[in-house]
Every structure is written in C-alpha cells, then in structure tokens.
C-alpha positions in Angstrom: 21.2 97.3 69.6 22.0 99.8 66.5 19.0 100.9 64.4 20.2 99.6 60.6 17.9 102.3 59.2 19.9 105.1 61.3 23.3 103.6 60.5 22.5 103.6 56.9 21.1 107.0 56.1 24.2 108.5 58.8 26.5 106.5 56.5 25.3 107.9 53.4 25.0 111.4 54.5 28.4 111.6 56.2 30.0 109.9 53.1 28.4 113.0 51.1 29.4 115.5 53.5 33.1 114.1 53.7 33.4 114.5 50.1 31.9 117.8 49.9 34.3 119.1 52.6 36.9 117.2 50.7 36.1 119.2 47.4 34.9 122.4 48.8 36.9 122.7 51.9 34.1 123.4 54.4 30.3 122.4 55.3 30.9 119.2 56.4 28.2 119.7 59.3 25.8 121.5 57.1 26.0 118.5 54.5 25.6 115.9 57.1 22.9 117.5 59.4 20.7 118.6 56.0 21.0 114.9 54.9 20.1 113.1 58.0 17.2 115.3 58.7 15.6 114.2 55.7 14.6 110.9 58.0 16.0 111.4 61.2 14.9 114.1 64.4 16.8 117.0 64.4 18.6 116.4 67.6 19.5 113.0 67.1 21.4 114.3 63.6 23.2 116.9 65.8 24.5 114.3 68.4 25.7 112.0 65.2 27.7 114.5 63.9 29.6 115.2 67.0 32.3 113.0 67.0 33.3 113.2 63.4 33.2 116.7 63.2 35.6 117.2 66.2 37.9 114.5 64.5 37.8 116.0 61.0 38.2 119.4 61.9 41.6 118.6 64.6 43.2 116.7 61.8 42.8 119.3 59.5 43.8 121.8 62.2 47.0 119.4 63.0 47.6 119.0 59.1 48.1 122.6 58.8 51.0 122.9 61.2 52.0 125.9 63.4 49.2 124.9 66.0 49.8 127.5 68.4 49.6 130.5 65.9 45.8 129.9 65.8 45.4 129.8 69.3 47.6 132.9 69.9 45.8 134.9 66.9 42.0 133.8 67.8 42.0 133.8 71.4 39.1 136.3 71.9 36.8 134.6 69.3 37.7 130.8 71.0 37.1 132.4 74.1 33.5 133.4 73.3 33.1 130.6 71.4 33.6 128.2 73.7 31.7 130.0 76.4 28.5 130.6 74.1 28.6 127.3 72.8 28.0 125.6 76.5 25.3 127.6 77.3 23.6 127.5 74.6 24.0 124.0 74.3 22.3 123.4 77.5 19.5 125.9 76.7 18.5 124.1 73.5 17.7 121.1 75.3 14.4 122.5 76.0 13.6 124.2 72.2 11.1 122.0 70.5 12.0 119.9 67.2 9.9 122.4 65.1 11.8 125.4 66.2 15.3 122.9 65.9 14.2 122.8 62.1 13.5 126.2 61.4 16.6 127.2 63.1 18.4 124.7 61.1 17.0 125.7 57.8 17.9 129.2 58.5 21.3 128.6 59.1 21.9 126.5 56.1 20.0 129.2 53.9 22.6 131.7 55.7 25.6 129.6 54.6 24.3 129.3 51.0 24.0 132.9 50.9 27.0 133.4 52.3 29.0 131.2 50.2 27.4 132.7 46.6 27.8 136.3 47.9 31.5 136.3 46.6 34.2 138.7 48.5 32.7 140.0 51.6 33.9 143.6 53.2 37.4 143.7 54.3 37.5 144.1 58.0 39.8 146.8 59.0 42.1 145.2 61.7 41.6 147.8 64.3 38.1 146.7 64.5 39.5 143.0 64.7 38.6 142.3 68.5 35.4 143.7 68.3 34.7 141.3 65.0 36.2 138.3 66.8 33.7 138.8 70.1 30.7 139.4 67.7 31.4 136.8 65.5 32.6 134.3 68.0 29.0 135.6 70.1 27.2 134.6 66.8 29.0 131.3 65.9 28.6 130.1 69.4 24.8 130.4 69.7 24.4 129.1 66.3 26.7 126.5 66.8 25.4 125.6 70.5 21.8 124.9 68.8 22.6 123.5 65.4 26.6 122.2 65.2 26.5 124.3 62.3 28.5 127.4 62.4 30.1 127.7 58.9 28.1 130.7 58.0 29.5 133.1 60.7 32.7 131.4 60.9 33.4 131.3 57.5 32.0 135.4 57.1 34.8 136.5 59.6 38.0 134.5 58.1 36.7 136.0 54.6 36.2 139.5 56.1 40.0 139.2 57.5 41.4 138.4 54.5 42.6 135.1 55.7 45.1 133.4 53.5 44.0 129.9 52.0 46.4 127.9 54.3 45.6 130.3 57.5 41.3 130.0 56.6 42.3 125.9 56.8 44.0 126.2 60.0 42.0 128.9 61.7 38.7 127.1 60.7 39.8 123.7 61.9 41.3 125.3 65.1 38.0 127.2 65.8 35.6 124.2 65.1 37.5 121.9 67.6 37.3 124.5 70.2 33.5 124.8 69.8 33.1 121.2 69.7 34.6 120.1 72.8 31.8 121.6 74.9 29.4 120.6 72.5 30.0 117.1 72.5 30.5 117.4 76.3 27.2 119.1 76.9 25.3 116.3 74.9 27.0 113.5 76.6 25.8 115.1 79.9 22.4 116.1 78.5 22.0 112.4 77.4 21.8 113.5 73.9 24.5 111.4 73.1 25.1 108.2 74.7 25.1 104.2 74.2 24.2 103.1 70.6 24.0 106.9 69.6 27.3 107.6 70.7 28.8 104.5 69.0 27.0 105.2 65.9 28.6 109.0 66.0 32.2 107.2 66.7 31.6 104.9 63.3 30.6 107.7 61.2 34.1 108.7 61.5 35.0 106.3 58.9 32.7 106.9 56.2 33.2 110.8 56.8 37.1 110.2 56.0 36.4 108.1 53.1 34.3 110.8 51.8 36.9 113.3 52.6 39.6 111.4 50.2 37.4 111.1 47.5 36.2 115.0 47.3 40.0 115.7 47.2 39.8 113.7 44.0 37.1 115.1 42.5 38.6 118.4 43.3 41.3 117.4 41.3 39.3 115.9 38.1 36.3 118.6 38.4 35.6 122.2 37.9 35.4 123.2 41.7 32.9 126.1 40.9 30.6 123.7 39.1 30.8 121.3 41.8 30.2 124.0 44.7 27.1 125.2 42.9 25.4 122.1 42.7 26.2 121.5 46.4 24.7 125.2 47.3 21.7 124.5 45.3 21.3 120.8 47.2 21.9 122.7 50.3 18.8 125.1 49.6 16.3 122.5 48.4 17.1 120.7 52.1 16.9 123.7 53.8 13.6 124.6 52.3 12.6 121.0 53.1 13.3 121.6 56.7 11.5 124.7 57.1 8.3 123.3 55.1 8.4 120.2 57.7 8.9 122.5 60.5 5.8 124.6 59.3 3.5 121.5 58.8 4.5 120.1 62.4 2.6 123.3 63.9 
C-alpha cells in the first residue's frame, strides 16, 4: 500500500526539482532530496530519487548525441565512479540517519559554494587522468552515500573547461554510470523494493513535468536571479538538515 503523505511530499519535491534542473541545468537529486528530507528519512529520500535520476539523466545524455564520445573521453572517471559507488553504497547501509543527514547537509552546502564560486581554476590537460581518478573517487564516495554528486562532478567539468553541450552530455553520462550500481545496490539491500520502488518509478512523471516547466522558466526569467534564489533555498534546507542531525544525537 502507498503512503499518501509520501506520494504527496515526493511529488511536490520532484516537480520543483525537475523545474530546477530544467531551468538551471543541474541539481535534480540535490533539490529532491533536500525537499523530501524535510519530512522523510534520508534513506527513504535517497531510494525514491534513484529511478527519476537514472531516467532523466539517460534522456539528457541520449538527447545530447554522440553517445560513445563521453564513454571514451571519461572512461577513467566512469570506472572509478562505478566502483566507488558500488562499494560505498553497501557500506552506507550501516550509517546512522543522524550521520547521513550531516553528510547530506554538508554535500548540499558544498554544491552551493561551488555553484556560487564562479569560474574555477583551469585544469592542465597533462593532469586530466589524475583529476578524473581523484574526482571520480570523490564523486563515488559522496554519490554512494547520498546520490548527490553534482558538486564534485560539476567542479571537474568546470575545471576541464567543458563546453556547454559537452557539460550536458558528460554529466548525463556519468550520472547514469553512477546511478546504475546505486540502484542495484539499494535493490539488493532491500532499501528499494515494493511500494517504495513503485513510488520511485511514479516520480519520473512529476520530474519530467517539472523539467518542462523549468525550460519555460529559463526562457522567460533571468536565469541568474532564479539560480540565486534556488541556491539560497538549498542553503537553508542544508542548514535545517544539519540542525536536525545535531538535535537527534
């Protein structure tokens, strides 16, 4: 049986998260998880995000075209990411909710700081392999625990001076690579089964609707103003997560 309150909260969160991704181009997991954890346990929120995250980013990657280019160019990053997500997801099953809320809050704050920091230092091409391994490791550990890996992934692509289309293609591809083992791990661990799995599948619909609305917002409003409002909301939600974690000790 579905819990109507979970469906309602998740639907609103995904509608808004999809709109943010459509308007800003990133932040679906961060926004959805931040919204859902206002009333849901962190592990439930992470489980619900998995199928929408996989589908929307696969759509983003496929829609960008030249599919094999990303697989070739970011093979080291993808291999490290896949391995670390798989290992970390199984380790994370023993992490208490208080610590998970602290980690989520910290990751969201990192996402806000990176997004507000503007242009990051350029990465010399001779160090690209090392950077792919380091950022792939960072993304895999954070993603395996929280599914919110936009900050380290965005940092790497920004420092690599990825063009707009390449940023969209690469981020879609690498999030798909990370989402697959995370989904499988959560299914195997029993965190994503029965009504919760079906809820995650249903949430693809409001996420897609929100994505379309976000694209309309992007065309009509100042993207910079919208982005700043979103980041302020993210920061407040992250601080609330940290407050809840501290109060529960």
